Structures are given as C-alpha cells and as structure tokens.
C-alpha positions as CSV (number, residue, x, y, z in Angstrom):
1,X,48.6,-24.0,96.6
2,X,49.9,-21.2,94.3
3,X,49.3,-21.6,90.6
4,X,52.3,-22.0,88.4
5,X,52.3,-19.0,86.0
6,X,54.5,-17.8,83.2
7,X,54.6,-14.1,84.0
8,X,53.5,-13.3,80.5
9,X,53.6,-9.5,80.7
10,X,57.0,-9.4,82.5
11,X,58.3,-11.6,79.7
12,X,56.6,-9.6,77.0
13,X,57.7,-6.2,78.3
14,X,61.0,-7.2,79.9
15,X,62.4,-3.6,79.5
16,X,60.1,-2.4,82.3
17,X,61.6,-4.8,84.9
18,X,60.1,-6.8,87.8
19,X,61.3,-5.0,90.8
20,X,59.5,-2.8,93.4
21,X,58.5,0.7,92.4
22,X,59.0,3.8,94.6
23,X,56.0,5.3,96.3
24,X,57.7,8.7,96.6
25,X,56.2,10.2,93.4
26,X,52.8,9.3,94.8
27,X,53.2,11.4,97.9
28,X,55.8,14.1,97.3
29,X,54.7,17.7,96.7
30,X,58.0,18.3,94.9
31,X,57.3,15.4,92.5
32,X,53.8,16.7,92.0
33,X,55.1,20.1,90.9
34,X,57.6,18.5,88.6
35,X,54.8,16.3,87.1
36,X,52.7,19.4,86.6
37,X,55.4,21.1,84.6
38,X,57.0,18.1,82.9
39,X,53.8,16.2,82.0
40,X,50.5,18.1,82.4
41,X,51.8,21.4,80.9
42,X,53.3,19.6,77.9
43,X,51.1,16.6,77.1
44,X,47.8,16.7,75.2
45,X,44.9,16.5,77.7
46,X,41.3,15.6,76.9
47,X,39.1,18.5,77.9
48,X,35.8,17.4,76.4
49,X,33.9,16.1,73.4
50,X,32.5,17.8,70.3
51,X,29.1,17.0,71.9
52,X,29.9,19.6,74.5
53,X,30.0,22.4,71.9
54,X,28.1,20.9,68.9
55,X,26.9,24.2,67.3
56,X,28.6,27.4,66.2
57,X,28.6,29.8,69.1
58,X,28.5,27.0,71.7
59,X,31.1,27.3,74.4
60,X,32.3,25.3,77.5
61,X,34.2,26.9,80.4
62,X,35.8,24.7,83.0
63,X,38.5,25.0,85.6
64,X,41.7,23.0,85.0
65,X,43.4,23.1,88.4
66,X,46.6,21.4,87.2
67,X,47.0,24.2,84.7
68,X,46.1,26.9,87.2
69,X,43.7,28.3,84.7
70,X,40.1,28.3,83.5
71,X,39.7,26.8,80.0
72,X,37.3,28.1,77.4
73,X,36.3,26.0,74.4
74,X,34.5,27.8,71.6
75,X,32.9,26.4,68.5
76,X,33.5,29.2,66.0
77,X,31.2,30.2,63.1
78,X,33.9,29.0,60.8
79,X,33.4,25.4,62.1
80,X,36.6,25.2,64.1
81,X,36.7,24.5,67.8
82,X,39.3,26.6,69.6
83,X,40.6,26.7,73.2
84,X,41.5,29.8,75.2
85,X,42.5,30.9,78.6
86,X,39.1,32.1,79.9
87,X,40.8,35.3,81.1
88,X,40.0,38.9,80.0
89,X,43.1,40.7,78.7
90,X,42.0,43.9,80.4
91,X,42.4,43.0,84.1
92,X,42.2,39.2,84.3
93,X,38.6,38.6,85.1
94,X,37.0,35.3,83.9
95,X,35.1,36.0,80.7
96,X,32.6,33.2,80.8
97,X,30.9,31.5,83.7
98,X,31.7,27.9,84.5
99,X,29.6,25.5,82.3
100,X,28.1,25.6,78.9
101,X,26.3,28.2,76.8
102,X,26.0,29.8,73.4
103,X,27.6,33.2,72.8
104,X,26.2,33.9,69.3
105,X,29.7,34.6,68.1
106,X,30.7,37.1,70.8
107,X,31.7,36.9,74.5
108,X,31.6,39.9,76.7
109,X,33.5,40.2,79.9
110,X,31.0,40.9,82.7
111,X,33.4,43.2,84.5
112,X,33.9,46.1,82.1
113,X,32.3,44.8,78.9
114,X,35.3,44.1,76.7
115,X,34.0,42.0,73.8
116,X,35.8,39.1,72.1
117,X,34.6,37.2,69.0
118,X,34.6,33.4,68.6
119,X,38.1,33.4,67.2
120,X,39.4,35.2,70.4
121,X,39.9,38.6,68.7
122,X,39.2,41.6,70.9
123,X,36.6,43.5,68.9
124,X,35.1,46.1,71.2
125,X,36.4,48.1,74.2
126,X,34.2,50.2,76.5
127,X,35.4,53.9,76.5
128,X,38.4,52.9,74.4
129,X,39.5,56.5,73.8
130,X,40.3,56.9,77.5
131,X,43.1,54.2,77.3
132,X,46.7,55.0,76.4
133,X,47.9,53.6,73.0
134,X,45.7,50.5,73.3
135,X,46.7,47.9,70.7
136,X,43.6,45.7,70.3
137,X,45.5,43.4,67.8
138,X,47.7,42.2,70.7
139,X,44.9,41.8,73.3
140,X,42.8,38.9,72.0
141,X,42.1,35.9,74.3
142,X,45.2,33.8,74.8
143,X,44.8,30.8,72.7
144,X,45.7,27.2,73.8
145,X,46.7,24.5,71.3
146,X,43.6,22.5,70.5
147,X,42.8,19.5,68.2
148,X,40.2,16.8,67.8
149,X,40.4,13.0,67.5
150,X,37.4,10.8,67.2
151,X,35.2,13.5,68.6
152,X,37.4,13.9,71.7
153,X,38.7,17.5,72.1
154,X,42.3,17.7,73.3
155,X,44.3,20.8,74.4
156,X,47.9,21.4,75.4
157,X,49.7,24.4,77.0
158,X,53.1,23.5,75.4
159,X,52.7,20.7,72.9
160,X,55.9,18.9,72.0
161,X,54.3,17.3,68.9
162,X,50.9,17.2,67.1
163,X,48.0,15.4,68.6
164,X,48.3,12.6,66.0
165,X,52.0,12.2,66.7
166,X,51.3,12.2,70.5
167,X,48.6,9.5,70.3
168,X,50.9,7.5,68.0
169,X,49.9,3.8,67.4
170,X,46.6,4.4,69.3
171,X,45.3,6.1,66.1
172,X,45.7,2.9,64.2
173,X,43.9,0.7,66.8
174,X,40.4,-0.8,66.5
175,X,39.3,1.9,68.9
176,X,39.1,4.3,66.0
177,X,36.2,2.3,64.6
178,X,34.1,2.4,67.8
179,X,30.8,4.2,67.2
180,X,31.3,7.0,69.7
181,X,29.0,9.3,67.7
182,X,26.0,6.9,68.2
183,X,26.3,6.9,72.0
184,X,25.4,10.4,73.0
185,X,23.3,10.1,76.2
186,X,25.7,10.9,79.1
187,X,25.7,10.4,82.8
188,X,28.4,12.1,84.9
189,X,29.8,11.4,88.4
190,X,32.5,13.4,90.1
191,X,34.4,12.9,93.4
192,X,37.0,15.2,95.0
193,X,39.3,12.8,96.8
194,X,42.2,13.1,99.1
195,X,44.4,10.9,96.9
196,X,47.3,11.2,94.4
197,X,46.1,11.0,90.8
198,X,48.4,8.0,90.1
199,X,47.1,6.1,93.1
200,X,43.6,6.6,91.8
201,X,44.5,5.5,88.3
202,X,46.3,2.4,89.6
203,X,43.2,1.3,91.5
204,X,41.3,1.3,88.2
205,X,43.8,-0.2,85.8
206,X,44.2,-3.7,87.2
207,X,41.8,-6.6,87.8
208,X,43.7,-8.2,90.6
209,X,41.3,-6.5,93.1
210,X,38.1,-7.7,91.5
211,X,37.5,-10.8,93.8
212,X,37.7,-8.7,96.9
213,X,36.5,-5.2,96.1
214,X,33.8,-6.2,93.6
215,X,32.5,-9.4,95.0
216,X,28.9,-8.1,94.8
217,X,29.1,-6.3,91.5
218,X,31.7,-7.1,88.8
219,X,32.3,-10.6,90.1
220,X,28.7,-11.3,88.9
221,X,30.0,-10.6,85.4
222,X,33.2,-12.7,85.9
223,X,32.3,-15.6,88.3
224,X,35.7,-17.1,87.8
225,X,37.3,-13.9,89.1
226,X,36.3,-15.0,92.6
227,X,39.4,-17.1,92.6
228,X,41.6,-15.1,90.2
229,X,41.6,-12.5,87.5
230,X,43.4,-12.8,84.1
231,X,43.2,-10.2,81.4
232,X,43.0,-11.1,77.8
233,X,45.9,-8.9,76.8
234,X,47.9,-5.8,77.6
235,X,49.7,-3.6,75.1
236,X,52.0,-0.6,75.3
237,X,51.8,2.3,72.9
238,X,54.5,4.7,74.0
239,X,53.3,6.3,77.2
240,X,49.7,5.0,76.5
241,X,48.5,1.5,77.3
242,X,45.6,-1.0,76.7
243,X,44.2,-3.5,79.1
244,X,41.6,-5.9,77.6
245,X,39.4,-8.6,79.1
246,X,37.8,-11.5,77.3
247,X,34.2,-12.9,77.8
248,X,33.4,-14.7,81.0
249,X,34.0,-18.4,80.9
250,X,31.0,-18.9,83.3
251,X,27.4,-17.9,82.5
252,X,26.3,-14.5,83.5
253,X,23.5,-14.6,86.1
254,X,21.8,-11.2,86.3
255,X,19.5,-10.1,89.2
256,X,15.8,-10.1,88.5
257,X,15.9,-6.4,87.9
258,X,18.9,-6.9,85.6
259,X,16.9,-9.4,83.5
260,X,14.2,-6.8,82.9
261,X,16.8,-4.1,82.0
262,X,18.6,-6.5,79.6
263,X,15.4,-6.8,77.5
264,X,15.6,-3.1,76.5
265,X,19.2,-2.2,76.1
266,X,22.8,-2.7,77.2
267,X,23.8,-2.4,80.9
268,X,27.1,-2.3,82.5
269,X,27.2,-5.7,84.3
270,X,26.0,-7.6,81.2
271,X,28.4,-5.7,79.0
272,X,31.4,-6.5,81.3
273,X,30.4,-10.2,80.9
274,X,30.4,-9.9,77.1
275,X,26.7,-9.8,76.7
276,X,25.0,-7.7,74.0
277,X,25.4,-7.5,70.3
278,X,29.1,-8.6,69.8
279,X,28.9,-8.6,66.0
280,X,28.3,-4.8,66.0
281,X,31.5,-4.2,67.9
282,X,33.9,-7.0,66.7
283,X,35.8,-4.6,64.4
284,X,36.1,-2.0,67.1
285,X,37.3,-4.0,70.1
286,X,40.0,-6.4,71.1
287,X,37.9,-8.1,73.8
288,X,34.6,-7.5,75.6
289,X,36.1,-4.7,77.7
290,X,38.9,-2.6,76.4
291,X,40.5,-0.1,78.9
292,X,42.6,2.5,77.0
293,X,44.8,4.7,79.1
294,X,45.7,7.9,77.2
295,X,48.7,9.3,79.1
296,X,48.6,10.9,81.5
297,X,45.1,11.1,83.0
298,X,42.5,10.0,80.5
299,X,40.8,6.6,80.1
300,X,38.4,5.4,77.4
301,X,36.8,2.2,78.5
302,X,34.6,0.6,75.8
303,X,32.1,-2.3,76.0
304,X,29.3,-3.6,73.8
305,X,26.7,-0.9,73.5
306,X,28.2,1.5,76.1
307,X,31.4,3.2,77.0
308,X,32.7,5.3,79.9
309,X,35.6,7.7,80.4
310,X,37.7,8.6,83.4
311,X,39.6,11.8,84.0
312,X,42.0,12.0,87.0
313,X,42.4,15.8,87.4
314,X,45.3,16.5,89.8
315,X,44.8,19.3,92.3
316,X,47.6,18.6,94.8
317,X,50.0,15.8,95.6
318,X,47.3,14.2,97.7
319,X,44.1,15.5,96.0
320,X,42.4,14.6,92.7
321,X,39.1,15.3,91.1
322,X,37.8,12.1,89.6
323,X,35.4,12.7,86.7
324,X,33.5,9.7,85.2
325,X,31.3,10.0,82.1
326,X,29.2,7.1,80.9
327,X,27.6,7.0,77.4
328,X,24.6,5.2,75.9
329,X,22.5,5.4,72.8
330,X,19.7,8.0,72.9
331,X,16.7,6.2,74.5
332,X,13.8,5.9,72.2
333,X,11.3,4.7,74.8
334,X,10.8,4.2,78.6
335,X,12.3,0.7,78.5
336,X,15.6,1.8,76.9
337,X,15.7,4.7,79.4
338,X,15.3,2.2,82.3
339,X,18.1,0.0,80.9
340,X,20.4,3.0,80.7
341,X,19.5,4.1,84.2
342,X,20.1,0.6,85.5
343,X,23.5,0.5,83.8
344,X,24.3,3.9,85.3
345,X,23.7,2.8,88.9
346,X,25.5,-0.5,88.2
347,X,28.6,1.4,87.2
348,X,28.1,3.7,90.2
349,X,28.1,0.8,92.6
350,X,31.4,-0.5,91.2
351,X,32.9,3.0,91.3
352,X,31.9,3.4,95.0
353,X,33.6,0.1,95.7
354,X,36.8,1.3,94.0
355,X,36.7,4.6,95.8
356,X,36.7,2.9,99.1
357,X,40.3,2.1,98.5
358,X,41.6,5.4,97.2
359,X,42.0,7.5,100.3
360,X,42.9,4.5,102.5
361,X,45.8,3.7,100.2
362,X,46.9,7.4,100.2
363,X,46.9,7.5,104.0
364,X,48.9,4.3,104.0
365,X,51.7,5.5,101.8
366,X,51.8,8.9,103.4
367,X,52.6,7.2,106.7
368,X,56.1,6.3,105.5
369,X,55.5,2.6,106.5
370,X,56.3,1.5,103.0
371,X,58.8,2.9,100.5
372,X,57.8,0.8,97.4
373,X,54.9,-0.8,95.6
374,X,55.0,-4.5,94.9
375,X,53.4,-5.1,91.5
376,X,52.5,-8.6,90.3
377,X,52.2,-9.5,86.6
378,X,48.5,-8.6,86.3
379,X,49.4,-5.2,87.6
380,X,51.7,-4.5,84.7
381,X,49.6,-1.5,83.6
382,X,50.3,0.2,87.0
383,X,54.1,-0.5,86.5
384,X,54.0,0.9,83.0
385,X,52.2,4.0,84.2
386,X,54.8,4.8,86.8
387,X,57.6,4.2,84.4
388,X,56.0,6.6,81.9
389,X,55.7,9.3,84.6
390,X,59.3,8.8,85.6
391,X,60.5,8.9,82.0
392,X,58.7,12.2,81.3
393,X,59.8,13.9,84.5
394,X,63.4,12.5,84.1
395,X,63.7,14.0,80.6
396,X,62.3,17.3,81.7
397,X,64.7,17.5,84.6
398,X,67.6,16.7,82.3
399,X,66.5,19.3,79.8
400,X,66.0,21.9,82.5
401,X,69.5,21.2,83.9
402,X,71.1,21.5,80.5
403,X,69.3,24.8,79.8
404,X,70.3,26.2,83.2
405,X,73.9,25.1,82.6
C-alpha cells in the first residue's frame, strides 16, 4: 500500500510546479551550446581551492573544455590569486603545462621564450627588436575574473555580478562556518562519462535511489532507507540549492573493518549515518549530511569530520568529466591514515554504484522513447536544477533576440 504523503516540497516551492520536465535539454546539442554560452560563460565556476596554489609563485594549469580554453591560476607575490587564459599572446601556445608548479614569479612560454610575470604582464620578448611596433603593454596574459570564497577559487569569463552577489544567501548559511581549512588531505577520482552533465548531477542530488543503487553501501548508514528515503530539508537559494539529511533512526552497524577504522577517525559510511563528533559541527551544518549545489556544476557535500566536492565538467551534450575530491584532516599516525583510506574506498564504492546509472540513463533518453522526466517530491532538487537551467537559457535567448533586433 502506498503511504499517504503531504508533498511537502511541492507545497513549499509551489512556483516550480509538479508536472513532467522535458528531456530535450539533456540530449540536444543545440541546447548544450546555448547552455555553454548562457550559463557556463557567464556564471562563476569553481576552479580550485587556495590549497592548490598556497604559496606565492604557485600555479595551477587545467583544461576547461566548456570554456574551450586552458585556465591558469597564479598566486602572485602580492598575495593575490589571479586567473588567466593559459595562452601566449605571441602565437597562442600554452604557456604552462597541465598541472601544478611554482614559477618563482615568472612564466616563460616554452615555444619562443616570451616571459610573463605573476600579474600576467609581458616582461621579456626574445629578439624584440626584430618585431614591428610591438606594444608589450597590450600583450599581457588575458585575465579572467577571479575571486575567492571560503578558500574556494571561482572564475568567470563574463560575470554578470560579483561572486558574493552571485552566491547570494549561500554566503549567510551555516556552511560558511564549516572548518574547510582543517581538512586538507585530498583524494581525487575522475571519470570521463558518456552522459549529459545534468543527468549526472540529477543522479547525485536525490535519495530516492538509495534503497536500490546503494543497498550494500549507503543503506548501511540509513537502514530505514531500504523501504523509503526522506530528506531532512531542502532549500532554494536563487539558482543554488541545499539538500540535507538527518541522522539515521536505526543504529549504524559497521563491518568489522569499519569498526577498526572508526577507532581512529571519520569515515564516509559512519559520517553519513551521523556518527562522529557532532558537537564540533553543529554550528556549521543543518543535518548530518548537507549537499550544497552551487549552480551550475559544483557541489559541496559536508559531513562530520570530512567533506567532498563534485564538479560536473561538460564536454559535449552527451559527455561529462566527473571530478570528485574528498577531504580529511591531515593524518597524524598510521591509524588515522587507515581511517582516511577506508573512508576513501567507502565513497568510491558508492560512486561506482551511482555511475552504473549515468550512461544507461543517457542511452535511454537518447533513444527518443521518453520525452519527459517524471519527478516525485523527493526529487525536487532535480526539478529545481532543470528550472534554473531553463531560466538562464531563456533569459539569454531573450537578451540575444533583443540585441539582434
């Protein structure tokens, strides 16, 4: 027998409706190109953490496919972190190799030796006298808008507002008090998947699937989820959203190996169940697992003693690079390192279960057999995400038409 429910999120956020949602934006190359221009070129995207470039002279170079560019973050000797197109203004060669390094204040293009300082200024040109009226002041690295919030570095090709304005109410949430700076040990997973970025995100931002996809992993943290899943709360903050879960109503039963790991530090399955030092995080969290989606493609998921992030980096209408970073305190001994490694593989197992649905869903919607998604109340975060995308693209299309007219 079906349970009688009150559809709390549909009632709370009535303006987003209850009807089916079109699948077309999740499979159409035309939609993808419009999203790239309307959303990804204009929104603030998280491109790293200050931990990536902690010291003056440190730099990070990374490909951002959705921008069709290579991004260069540089920590200047003046203490400021700047973002540039990693492109030499001589003939377009990439200045820095992919990855991290320290430039000691200067970056030299490996092709012809043009030298740029850590503010992007062109300061030396090989055989400069053989050029024709070369104006060095106009040939610095092309800067990209860059700002920092809570240690997270954001950049935007065409910002419509400041980062603080863009994040809006999120900057006033408990999340701002989370001790990100104390959790500096990082593990990273990446997967290049044949899936639309929104389909991938949707698979991660609802708990309706937990009893089926995670019966051997996360369901250990939420035994009651074997029959249903109910979130603690959801909130909308403009285009951003929060999904939070409360502690499990049933006792958490770790595996024998998990019991050993729990003696030394936090691990993912225990944290999902609400285990760990709750008092240290009460002022920084709404529940025991807070899943913050920063539009369009960035997730900060915080738990007691550990947190992880997702980036859904679009490559094509049916291709996405999924980047996952998990953070722990710096281990002080072998036991704490073991606990962190156990948490790392615990998250990995859950991610692999999630990933099993991504490409299967994309193949299904690409077939044309369905035209709409049917979202239930616990999938409200998915509905809100699609509505946000359609709002940004719709506004951009209207603005473009007005300009063309």
